[in-house]
N, C-alpha and C positions, 0 to 999 in steps of 0.2 A: 437587513442587509441582503442584497442580491447575491445569489450564488453563481459563480462562474462554472460552467460545465466544460468537461473535456470529453469529446466524442472519441470513443475508443473502439477497436484497437488502432486502426491506422488511417482514420479519416483526416486528422490533422497530423502534420509532421514538420520537423525542422530539417533544414538542409545544412550540411557541414561540408567544408572544403578546406584543404590545406594550402590554398592559394593558387593563382593561375599558373605560376611557374612550377608548381609541385607535380610530382609524378602521380599523385593521388587524384582520383576523379571525384566528382560530387557524389555524395551519398545521401539518400533520403532515409531518415530515421523516424519511426513513429514517436510522437510527442510523449506517449505513455512510457515508452522504453527509455527515453531520456530522463524523465522524472523518476522512474523506478530505480535507475542507477544510483540515485542520490539517497535512497532509503534502503539501507543494508538488510539483506536477507529476504525481502519481500518479492513476490512474483505475481504476475497477473495470470490468473487461470479462469477461463469462462467469464471474463468481464469483472472479476473480483480481485482485490488485493488479498494475497494469501501468505501466511507464514506459519511454520510449525516451530514450537519452542520445546526444549527438552529439559527435564529437571530430575533431581536425584530420587524424589519420592512424591507421593500424593499430596502430602502437607505443603511442600514447597510449590507444587503446581497450583494448589488451591489459593495459596497466598498471592501468587502472581495473578491469577484470574480475578481475585478481589481487587487488586491494584488496578488492573485493566478496567474493571467495572467502575471504579472511582473516576478514572480519567475520562471514560466514555460518558458517564453521567455529567461530569463538569462540562464536557464539550457539547452535550446534547446530541450525541451521535453514537449509535450503539452497534457494535460489530456482532457477527455471529461467532460464538465461542464454543468450541468442543474440547472437553478435557477428560482425561483419565489418568491413571497412575503414571506419573513421570512425563506426561506429554500434554501439550495444549496446542490446538490448531485454531487460528483466527482468520476469519474472512471478513473483509470490509468492502462495502459498496453502498451507494445511496439508494435505498429501497424505492423512494418516490420516483426516481428517474430510471430505475433498473439499470444502473451503470455507475461509473466512477465520476466523482466530483472532486474539487479542490479539498473539501473537508475530509475525504477518505485518505488522501496522502498526508494531510496534517495529522490525522489520528494515528496513522501507521508510524509516523516519525515520533510522536509522543510515546507510543507503546514501546518503541525501541529504547527509550530513555529510562524505562522502569528497571 
């Protein structure tokens, strides 16, 4: 299956308007910003999707990390995971293109459902 790529941060964009009669003017929004609004809690930093999760203790954090590992393995797409007592940070990007692809946003969405 061919992978569709998103050139980020602002090479592609979507244009929104509230109509010709509106007092609002046209606004150019980076496509990545539009997509990231749909994935709660994730941010784009240095070309990677990033999110930090907080937990009550190490055991709970480890349990979450293992669940993320199962999802990543099933997807065949592996994030960078950093964890310590009560905290887990995840960075997602497509290593082969050194940027973001559709797979990254899909994985972030699945991680949010854990």
